[in-house]
N, C-alpha and C positions, 0 to 999 in steps of 0.2 A: 656705569650701565644700569646697575640693579637699583639705583638711586632714583630715576626717571622713570622707568619703563612704565610704573603704573599710570603716569601722567598722559602716556599717548591713546590710551581710550579714554581716559577719564575726561579733558578737556573736553572732548566734544560732547561729553553728557553733560556736562557743566554749561555749555551753549545749549543744550537741547532745554535743560532746566530756567536758564535765565531768558530764551524767548519763547519758550512754553508757559510760562508764567507770568511774564511782563509784555507778554505782545499785545496788550490793549492800552499801555502806557508808553512802551517805546515806539519810537520814530520807525520807520522803513528802512532808513539810512542806517541807523542805530544797529538794530535787526539782522541786517545783512552785514555790519560789520563784523558783530559779535559772532554768527556763524561762520562768515568766512575765514576770521582771524582764529578760531578757535581751530579749524581742520589745518590752515596752514602751519599753526604753532607745531600741533601733531606731526605733520608732512617734514618741518625741520627736525624735530626729535628723531624723527623716521630715518633722515638723511644720516643723522649721526651713528643712528644703531647701524645701520648700513655698511656704514665706514670703518665700524669696529668688531662686527659680527665674525666669529671664527668660522672659516669657509675651507674648502678643499677635502679632499679623500678621509683625510684623519681628524677632522674638525667636530669637536664634541658640542652639542648642544647646551647654553646658557639655561638653567631653569632655576627661576625664583618664586619661591614658596612663599604667600603671605599669612594664610589661615587656612582651616579645612572648614569646607561647604556642609560636609556630612563627616562625622567623626563618633563612629560606632563600631562596638564589638565585631562586626560583620562585615562593615563598609566604614572605607574611609576615601573619601573625595577632597583635596585640595584644591584651595583656590590659586593658581599657580600658571607662570607663563614658562612658555618653550621659546626661546629664541634662537635660531639658526637662520642658514641662508636663505632657504626658502621662507620662512616667516618675512625676513627682512624685505625680500623681494615682495613681496603681497602688501608689506605693510607701506612700501614707496608707491606702488598701483594706487591702490584705496585711497591715500590721504592726496597724493600728489593729482591723480584726475579728480577724485573728489572735490579738491580744492578749488581746481578750475571751473567744475560745474557751478560749485556755489557762487564763486566770481561770476560767472553767465547768467546766471538765475537772479542776480541783484538787478539787472537790468530786465530780464524775459520777466520777470516775476510783479515787477516794479507797479501794476496797475491793480494788481488783484487785491482782493480784502481780504483773503488769507495768509497776507504775506508772513506774517512772524509766524503763524502754525506750521506755515511750509518748513520755512528755515529749520524750526525746532524740530520738526519729522526727519528732514535732510539730515541734522546732526546726529539724531538716534538711529538713524540707519547707518551712519559711520560709525558710531559705539559700536554697535553691536557687529558688524563686519569684523572690526579689531579685535573684538572678542573672539570671533571665530577662527583666527587664523593665530591669535596668541595664545589660547591654552595650552596647556601641557596635558590636556585629557578629554575624553568624548563627551566629557560631561559639560565642561566650559564649552566646547566645540557646538554641542546640542543650545546652548543657552544662546549663542549668538545667531545658529542656525534658525532658531525658532522667532529671535529678536528679527532677523532680517524678514521674514516671513510677514512678522507684524506689520513691519515699516511698509513693505512693499504693498499691501493691504489697504495703508492708511492713506499713500502717495496714489497708488493707481485709482482708488475711489475718492480722492481730494474734492475733485469737482462732484460733490454728493448729492447735486440737486439734478443732476441728470440720470435718470434709471439705468440707461447701458453703461455707464460709467461705473456704478456700483454694482449691477452684475457682472463685470469683467473684475472688478475688486475681489467679487465674493470668489467667481470662477479657480482666480489666480491662488487665493487663501485655501481652497478646497482641494484644490490638485496638489498643491503643496502639503497638506496634511497627510494625503494619502502617503506621499513619497515618505513623510515624518515618520510615519509607522515602521517602514523601514528599519530606518535609524534607532528607533527607540528598541524592536526588536533585536538589533543589533549588537545596541549596547547591553541588554540584559545576557545575550548569549555570550559576549566577550567577558564580562563580570565572573558569569558561569563559569566560564572555561578557564580563565587566566586569575580571577581574583583580585582583579584591579582595572581600573580606567584610564591609568596613565600610559599614553604612548611608548613611553622608553621601557618600562616595566613589560608591556606585551611584548614588544618588539624583541626585546632581550630573550621570551619566552619561547620565540619561533626560532631563533637562532639554536638554542640549547637543548629544544624538546621536538622540534619540527617532525620529526618520525614518530615521536609520542601520540601527535596529536592528528585524531582522524579527519583524511581529507573531506569527509563529508562535512566536518565542522566547519575547516577554513572555506569549503565552496557555498556553504549556506549564510554564514558571516559576511563574506564579501559579496555573495548576490543580493542580501538584504541592503546592504551599504550602497550599492549600484541604485537598488530601487529607490532609496534617497537621493540618490545625484540626479535621477531621471526627472526628481520632482523639482529639485532647486535649479538643476541646467537645464530643463525643459530638452527631453530626449523623449523617445516614442517609447510607452503611451501617453506621455503626461506634458505632452510640450504645447497643447494649444492655449495655456493660458498665455504666454509668453507674447504673443503676436497682439493678444487682447489688452495688454498692458499698457498698448500705446494710447490709451483712454487718458492716463494719467499727463501730467503737462511733461512738455519733452526733455526738460532735463532730469526729470525721474527717468524716463526711458535712458537716458545716458548713463545715468547713476546705476541703473538696474542689468542695463544690457553690457555696460563696458568695463566698471569697477568693480564692482561687487557681488550682489546676489547670486546672476548665473554662471560666477566663476568659483562657486563655493564647492561644487561637485568636483573639480578637476583639483583643487587644493585637496579636499578630504580624500580622495584615490590616491592622488600622488603623496600626501601625509603618508597613508596605509601601505605604500608599495610594496613594502616588505613582506605584507600579507597578501595582495593581491599576488604576488608573483610565485605563492604557493598555492595559486587556485587557475591555474591556466584554461579551465574550462570556462569560468568567470572573464577571463580576461576577452576569450574568444566571444561570447554574448555581450560585452561592451563593443567588441569591434566591430560585429554586425548590426546593432543596434544604432551605435553612433553612424555607420555610412548609410543606413536605411533614412535616420533621421535627417543626415545631410542632403542625400538625394530629394528625399519628398520635400521638404522645405526649400529647397534651392529652385525646385518646380515651380512651386507656389509663388516664390518671388518674381519669377520671370513673367508673372500675369496680373501683377498686382500696380494698379495707378494710386493709390495712397504712398505719400513719400516715407510717410512713419512706417506701413505696414511692409514696405519691400524690406529696409532696415532691419524691422522686427525678425522677420522669416529668414532675412540673411545672418542675422546673429543666431539663431536657432543652427542652421544650416554651418556654419563656422565650429559651433561649440560638436556639431557632430563630428566635424574632420578631427577635433581635437579629442573627443572620447575614443574614436577608429584609432587614432596615434598611442594613446594609454592604452587600447586593446593589443595593440600591437609591440608594446612593451617601449615606446618610444617617448617616456615621460617628460623628459627635459624639452625634447620637441614641443609638446603640448604647453607645457608651462613657459615657454619661449614664444609661442602663438597667442597663450593667453596675454603675454604682456605687449605685444605689439598691436595683436587686435583691442587690446583695450584704449590707445592711442588713437588708432584709424577709425576706431567704431565709436569713440565717443566724439572726435571730429566730426564724422559723419552724420550722427545723431543730433549734436550742436549746430551742424549747419544748416541741417533740414528745419531745426527750428529757426536760425536766422533766415531761411526762406519763409517759412510760416509769417514768422513775424513781420518780413516785409512785404509778403505778400497779403498782410490784413487777415491772417488766420485761414489761409486756403491750402489744404492739404493734396488736393488731387491735380497731380501732375499734367494730367491733359488740359488743366486750365493755365497752364503755366507757360514755360518757355521764353528764350531769348533775355534770361535774367543776368547775363553775365554782362551786359552794358548797366545794369541799371546796380550790380550788386557785386564788384568787382573782388574784394577780398573774399567773400563769401563762395563766390566762385572758384577761385584759384584755389583756396584752402579746401573745398570739398574734390577739386579734381584731383589734388596730392590725396586726399583720402582714398579716393577711387581707383589711382593709380596702385596705391599702398595694396590696398584688400586684392586686387586684380593678380598680385604677385610679381609687379613689372619690376626686372633687376634693377638693383641699386636701392630701391626703398623696403622696408623693416620687414612688410609681409613676402616678399619675395624669399628672405633668408628662413623664415619660421614655417611658412609655408612647404617650402623645400623639404626642408628636414622633416616635418612630419611625412611628405610623402616617399621620403627616401627610406623613414622607418617602417611604411606600411608597404612598402616593394619588397623589402627583405623578409617580413613576417608572412605577406600573404599578397600576391601578385594579382588575385582578384580584386580586393581590397584596394590597391593603388590602383588599378585602371578606372575603379568607381571613382575616387578619389581624384584621379586626374579630371574626369568627367566633370564632377563638381565643381572644380577648379576653373573649367574653362566656362561652367553655367555663371558662375560667379562673375565674373568678367563680363560677360552678356549681361546680365540684368543690373549690375551696378552702372554700365556705361548707358544701358537704357535709360535708367534713373538720370544720368548725367544730362543725356542728350535731351530729354524730356522736358528737363528742368532749366536748361542752361543757354542748349543752342536754338538755332530759328529764330522766329520771331514771337514776341508776347501774343500768345493768342486769347487772354481775356483784356483786350483793350482798355478796360474800366477800372483796372487794378492798381494803378500808380505805385508799383513797387519801390522801395528803398534800401539802402545800404542798413544795417543794425549800428546801433552805438557801440563806443569802445568797449564796453565792459563784457560785450557779446563777441567782438571780433578778435580781441587780443586773446583770449583762449584759443580761439580756433587756428590763430598764428603758431601758438605755442606747441598746440596739438599737432599741426602739422608739420614743424621742425621733427617732431620726437618721432612722427609716423616716418621718416625719411631717414634718421641717424640712429633709433633704437636699434634696426636688426643687426648694427655691426658690432654687436658684442657676441654676435653668433655665428661669425662668420667659417665655413665649411672648411675641412682639410683640404678641398679640391682647389679652394682659392689660395690660403693660410694654413701653414702646420700651427698650432697651438693656437689658433684664432677665435677658436669658440670658446671664449672666457667666460660664457653664464655655464658650459657643461663643468669646466673646471669649479665655478662657485658654487654649485648644486651637488657636487660628487659626492659630500659627506651625509646627504641627507638621501639621495637618489643613486641607488647603487648600478652605474653604468654597466660594469660586467667587462666582458670581454668584447672589444669593437668588432663590430662587422661591416667589413668594407664591400664596396662593389667595386669593379675596376673602374677607374677615371674615364673611359671612353664611354662605360655603361651611365654613368652618372651625367655626363655630357649630353649624353644623347637622350636621356630623360628631361633635363633641363631645356634644351633647345625644343623638343618636340611641344613642351608645354608654352614655351615662352609663343611660338609659332602658332600654336592653335589659339592662345589669349590674344593674339594680337589681331587674327581674324575675327574671334567673336566680337572684341572692342570696335573694329571696322564695320562691323555687319550691324552691329546696334547703332552705331553712330549715324551711318547712313540711312538707317531705315527709320529712326525717329528723333530724328535732328527736326522735319519739318512736316512729315506725312503721320501725324499720331493718329491711329484709331480710335475712332468713339464708338459707343455703341456694344451690343452683347455679344460675347465672344462665343465661338462655336467648337464643336468636336472636342478633341483632346485639351484645345487652349481653355475651352469652358470647365471642364474637369479640374486643371491646375487652378483657374480663375477661383472657383468654388473650395478652394483648398482642400482636394480629394473626397468633399462630405464627411469628413471626419467628425467634425461639430454635429453634424446632422445622425451619422452612425450614432454618437455619445448619447446623444439626446431622445434618439430613439431607444436603445438599448437600455439605458441607465437612467437618465432624468424624468423620463415621463412615467416608466414604472414605479419609480417611486413617489413621484407625484399622486398618480393614481392611488399607491395605497396608502399615503397621506390622508387622501379625500375620504376613502373608506374608513379610515380609522375615525376620521374627525364625524363623518356623517355617523356612523353606527356604534361608536364607542363613546367618544367624548359627550356628543348630544344624545345620545341614548339615556344617559342617567347614569353613568357608573356611580355618581356619589350614592345613591339610592341602592346601588347593589351593597354597598358597605356600611349603608346604614350611619349610624352615629360615629364610627370612626370617620368617615370621610367630610361631616359637619365639623368634627375637633379640628382636624388636621386644616381644615380651610381656615377657621378661625385662629387656628395658630400660627399661619403662614400670611397671614394679613399684613403683619409689620414687616416679617422677612423680605417679603417678596415684591415690597417698595424699590429694593436693592436692584431687582431685576427690572428695569423700567424700561428697558431696548433704548437707552440713552448711549450710543458708542461713545461719546464723547465722555461722559461718568465713567465707564468702564475703562477707559484709557487712563482717566484722571487717577482711579485706584490702584490700575497696574504703576503707574509713575510713583503714586505713594509708596507703594509696597517695595518697589526696585531701590528706589532712594534710601528708604528704611534700612533694608537688610544691608545694601552697601556700605551705609555708614556704620551701622553697629559691626560689621565684620571688619572694618578700616579703626574703627576706635578702639575695638577689643585688640586689633593687630598691634596699633601705635603703643597702647597702654602696656601690654606685653612687654 
C-alpha cells in the first residue's frame, strides 16, 4: 500500500496541471477524458486501499512519512499520510462521487467556453480534499482545508462576468476565512500544549496525561476547531455562504454539497473525537448549534422556489442534523449519514441540473410541472433521491437518519424531538420540490423540455442505486445482530464505548411514529403542490421563511455597511487628504521604490492563481525529488 498511496492525490493534481496549462490546445473531449480518468484512477486505488486497510477495534493506522515540511529544532512537521478506516471511507466518497460528477460535467458543461478551466478546477478541488483526509497531522489537514476554500471561490465565481456570482464567491471565501482563523488558533494552541501537530502523538498524550491537561485548554481548542467547522460545513452563524454558492455551475453544487467541502467539518471533528470526548461542554454547544441550524434552514427550504436553493438549504439542514448527532456522541451515525447523504444529495443536485438543462436553464419550479412525461430517467432517479432523504424504510437515508435520531434520544430527548420535527419538514419540502417539478401539467407551455444525454443520466442511475443499497452496511441491531458493519469497521478510529440501548418496543414506537408523520407530510405536499402552485409574494410567517429569516439583512446592517462606511471615511479623509505630504520625502521614495514591485499586484485573479500553481508545483516537486534521491 505504501508504494502507491501518494498517487491517490497526485494523479488528480497532474490532471489539473495538464488541463489547466493545456486548455487552449486540448479539445473538450480530451480535457473531459483526462479530468475524469484522473479521478477514476484515484477511485480505483482508493478501492484497493479500502479492501486492505486495517479495521476493527484493535486496528492500528498505516502511517507513511515522505519528508519533513518543517524541520527546525523547535518544530518538526512531516509530510505524511495516515490511512485508517475513516480515511479509506472518505477516499471512496470523494473519488467515487467525484468521478460521477466529472462524467456528468462532460455533457453539462460541453458548450461552456471555460470547459478546460472548469475541469482543471474540479481536479484541483479533488486533490485538496484528498490531502485534507489523508494527512497525518493538522498542518496537512489545514493545507487541504485552505485549498478546498480556494477552489470553492474559483468554482462558485466561475461565471465571473456576472457580478452577483462574483459576490457569492467572495462571500463564501470571506466567511470561510472567519472559520479558518479558529483552525489556525487551535493549531497554535495544540502545538503549544502537546509539542506536535501529529494526530497519533497528540491523542496518545490525551490518554496518558488527560488529568494533567487543564479542562479549559481542551474546551478552548475544541471550541476553536468547531468554529472552523461552522465555516467549512456551514453552521450558524456562518452558514449563509452555502446557499449563495448555487451561483456556480450545478456540478459544482453537487461536488461541494455532497462529496467534498461541507463534509470537512464532520471529518475533522470525528478524526479528533478523542479530543472532543474530553470536552462535554463543547459537545453540548455543537449539539444545540447543529439543531438550531437544521431547524432554521429546513424552514427556509419550505418556502424556496428555486430548485437549487431548496437543495442548498436542505444540505445545511442535513449537516445540522449530523452535528447534532456528533454533539450527542453518535460519531459513527454522523459519518454514516455523510456517506448516504453524499449519494442521494449528489443524485438530487445532478437531477436538478438535468431538469435545468432540459428546461433550457430555467430554475424556478413555479414554471415547471409535468416533467415526468418528458424526462423519465431524471424523474424516477430524483424520486428515489427524495424518498431516500425523507427516510423511507428500505432506502439508505432511513438507516442513517434513524441511527442519528436514536443517538440524540439517548443523549437529550429535547434534541431528539427537534430532530424528529426537522425530519418531517425534510419530507415535506423535498416532496414539494418533487410535486412542483414533475407532477401535474407543464406550466410553461413554451419550454419544450427534453431528457438529458447518457453522460448525465448514467451517473443519476448509479447514484440512485447507491441511494437504495448503501444503508445496508449499517443495519441496526433491532433488525439484525451484528448487522452494523460500518460500526465494526470504524471502531478502531471512533471509540464506540459501552453500547447504550433502548428497549426494542421504544425503538419501534419511535420508528413507526416518524414513518407515519413523514408519509403524512409527503401526502400533504403532493396534494397541495401537484397542480395548485401558488404564485405571488408570501405573507406572514411564510414571508419570514421565504426571506431567509432576514439573516443576510442583519449581517449586512450590523457588519458589512459599517465596515464599508469606515472604508469610505478612510478613503476620503486619509487617502485623498494627502498622507504622502505628511510623511514627505519618505513617502515619495516609497512610491518610487514600489513602482516595479506593485506591478505584481495587478488585480488579475488568473495571474495570482498561476503564481499559486507555480509555487505549489515547485514545492511539491522539490520535496519529492529530495525524498526519492535520499
